[in-house]
C-alpha positions as CSV (number, residue, x, y, z in Angstrom):
1,M,44.2,-40.3,9.1
2,S,41.0,-38.8,8.4
3,T,39.8,-35.3,9.9
4,T,37.2,-36.6,12.4
5,S,40.1,-39.5,13.8
6,L,42.2,-36.4,14.3
7,S,39.6,-34.5,16.3
8,Q,39.1,-37.8,18.2
9,S,42.9,-38.5,18.7
10,P,45.5,-36.8,20.7
11,S,48.8,-35.8,19.9
12,E,49.4,-35.5,23.9
13,V,49.1,-37.6,26.6
14,F,49.6,-37.5,30.2
15,M,50.3,-41.5,32.4
16,V,50.7,-42.9,35.8
17,R,53.1,-45.2,36.0
18,P,52.2,-48.2,38.4
19,G,53.6,-48.0,42.3
20,N,51.0,-50.6,43.7
21,F,49.2,-52.2,41.0
22,M,47.3,-55.0,42.7
23,F,43.8,-57.1,42.7
24,N,41.9,-54.3,44.2
25,T,39.4,-56.0,46.8
26,E,37.3,-52.7,46.8
27,T,36.7,-52.7,43.2
28,A,36.3,-56.3,43.1
29,V,32.7,-56.1,44.5
30,T,31.6,-54.7,41.6
31,N,34.1,-55.6,39.0
32,H,34.1,-59.3,38.4
33,Y,36.6,-59.0,35.7
34,Q,39.4,-59.0,37.9
35,D,42.1,-61.6,38.1
36,M,43.6,-63.0,41.4
37,A,45.6,-65.8,39.2
38,R,48.7,-63.8,40.0
39,S,50.5,-62.5,43.6
40,N,50.8,-58.8,44.0
41,M,54.0,-58.3,43.4
42,E,53.8,-60.4,40.0
43,W,50.9,-58.2,38.8
44,Q,53.2,-54.8,39.8
45,E,55.8,-56.4,37.8
46,V,53.9,-57.4,34.8
47,A,51.8,-53.9,35.0
48,R,55.6,-51.8,35.2
49,Q,56.8,-53.6,31.9
50,E,53.6,-52.7,30.3
51,F,53.5,-49.1,31.1
52,D,56.9,-48.9,29.7
53,R,56.2,-50.6,26.6
54,A,53.0,-48.4,26.3
55,V,55.1,-45.5,26.7
56,D,58.1,-46.5,24.4
57,T,55.2,-47.1,21.6
58,L,53.2,-43.8,21.6
59,R,56.2,-42.0,21.5
60,E,57.8,-43.9,18.7
61,N,54.5,-42.9,17.1
62,K,55.3,-39.2,17.9
63,V,52.7,-39.2,20.7
64,K,53.9,-36.6,23.4
65,V,53.8,-38.5,26.4
66,T,54.0,-36.9,30.0
67,V,54.8,-39.8,32.9
68,F,53.8,-39.1,36.5
69,Q,55.4,-41.9,38.9
70,D,52.4,-43.3,41.5
71,T,53.1,-42.7,45.2
72,E,54.2,-45.5,47.3
73,D,51.7,-44.2,50.0
74,P,48.8,-44.2,50.6
75,V,48.7,-47.7,48.6
76,K,46.4,-47.1,45.3
77,P,46.1,-50.3,43.2
78,D,44.3,-48.7,40.2
79,A,46.1,-45.7,40.1
80,I,47.5,-46.5,36.5
81,F,44.3,-45.7,35.8
82,P,43.2,-41.8,35.7
83,N,40.9,-41.7,33.3
84,N,38.5,-42.5,36.2
85,W,38.9,-39.5,37.8
86,I,40.0,-37.0,35.2
87,S,39.3,-36.4,31.3
88,C,41.1,-33.4,29.2
89,H,38.9,-31.8,26.5
90,Q,39.6,-29.8,23.3
91,T,38.1,-27.2,25.1
92,G,40.1,-26.3,27.9
93,E,38.1,-28.0,30.2
94,V,39.3,-30.6,32.4
95,V,36.8,-32.8,34.5
96,L,37.1,-34.1,37.6
97,Y,35.0,-37.4,38.7
98,P,33.7,-38.9,41.5
99,M,34.9,-42.6,42.3
100,A,32.7,-45.2,43.5
101,T,35.3,-46.4,46.2
102,P,37.4,-44.7,48.7
103,N,40.9,-46.3,47.4
104,R,40.1,-45.0,44.0
105,R,39.4,-41.5,45.3
106,L,42.9,-41.2,46.4
107,E,44.3,-41.5,43.3
108,R,42.8,-37.9,42.7
109,R,46.2,-35.9,42.3
110,M,46.0,-31.8,42.2
111,D,49.7,-31.7,41.4
112,V,48.8,-33.0,38.2
113,V,45.6,-30.7,37.4
114,Q,48.3,-27.9,38.5
115,W,50.3,-29.5,35.6
116,L,47.8,-29.4,33.3
117,K,46.5,-25.7,34.1
118,D,51.0,-24.6,33.9
119,N,51.2,-26.6,30.2
120,F,47.7,-26.2,28.8
121,S,44.8,-23.7,28.1
122,V,42.9,-24.9,31.1
123,T,39.6,-22.8,31.0
124,R,38.4,-24.2,33.8
125,V,38.2,-27.5,36.1
126,V,34.1,-28.7,36.5
127,D,34.8,-31.0,39.5
128,L,32.0,-33.6,40.2
129,S,34.0,-35.2,43.3
130,P,31.4,-33.8,45.5
131,Y,29.2,-36.3,44.3
132,E,30.9,-38.6,46.0
133,D,29.4,-37.9,49.2
134,K,25.7,-38.1,48.1
135,G,26.6,-41.9,46.9
136,S,26.6,-40.9,43.0
137,Y,29.4,-41.6,40.8
138,L,30.7,-41.3,37.5
139,E,34.4,-42.8,36.5
140,G,35.4,-40.9,33.8
141,T,36.1,-42.8,30.8
142,G,35.8,-46.0,32.2
143,S,32.1,-45.4,32.6
144,I,31.9,-42.9,29.4
145,V,32.7,-42.9,25.7
146,F,33.1,-39.6,24.2
147,D,32.3,-38.6,20.5
148,H,33.8,-35.0,20.1
149,T,32.8,-34.9,16.5
150,A,28.7,-35.5,17.5
151,R,29.3,-34.1,21.0
152,V,27.7,-37.5,22.2
153,A,28.7,-39.1,25.6
154,Y,27.7,-42.9,25.6
155,A,27.2,-44.6,29.1
156,C,25.9,-47.7,30.6
157,S,23.7,-46.9,33.4
158,S,25.5,-49.1,36.4
159,V,26.7,-48.3,40.1
160,R,29.4,-46.6,38.8
161,T,27.7,-44.5,36.1
162,D,25.0,-42.3,37.8
163,V,22.6,-40.8,35.1
164,K,22.2,-37.6,37.5
165,V,25.9,-37.0,37.2
166,L,26.3,-37.9,33.9
167,D,23.4,-35.0,32.9
168,R,25.1,-32.5,35.2
169,L,28.3,-33.2,33.1
170,C,26.9,-33.1,29.7
171,A,25.0,-29.9,30.8
172,E,28.0,-28.3,31.8
173,I,30.7,-29.4,28.8
174,G,27.9,-29.0,26.2
175,Y,27.3,-32.6,24.9
176,T,23.7,-34.7,24.8
177,R,23.8,-38.2,26.8
178,L,22.9,-41.6,25.3
179,V,22.5,-44.2,28.1
180,V,21.9,-47.9,27.7
181,E,21.1,-50.5,30.4
182,A,23.0,-53.9,30.3
183,A,23.9,-57.6,31.7
184,D,26.2,-59.9,31.5
185,S,25.4,-63.7,30.8
186,Q,24.5,-64.5,34.6
187,G,22.0,-61.2,34.8
188,R,24.8,-58.8,36.8
189,D,23.7,-55.6,35.7
190,S,25.2,-53.2,38.4
191,W,28.7,-54.7,37.2
192,L,28.9,-53.5,33.3
193,Y,30.0,-50.0,32.9
């Protein structure tokens, strides 16, 4: 493995095992990639099986995995994607992100943040979630691709990627940003993130 790939890839991760994975009506308004082809119960079973296989595969490849079980209540269809509300950086910084839809905000778990503080050298928590009150969002690595070696944050401007919030993040963690604009084949630009 090259030095670059080592500095870009973690040796330890945490994951959230799905409790109520399903079609999310709140996020579907701005995410046309969601699929209603299965019932919620079918999606939940498929998601749990795929999750467990992913954990096994990571562990077989010597990646340490800590699993948090999603809580049954309140229902959080997308809790399996914590990368949207939190990111952890080699500098010890933990970033909490502002989420666009109310049911995604419920995923933010302070027990996970406390676990990180208890088990790693967390230097500070950068909490961007107050931007939700201003209608400005930046959904973590669902919105951003970090090049940790070059310290560049790549993003596509959208309803879930507010450039002002990205600027604040970059100022906080010492990255520069590169923002693009894009549209799908139907001309929808705010749907891409």
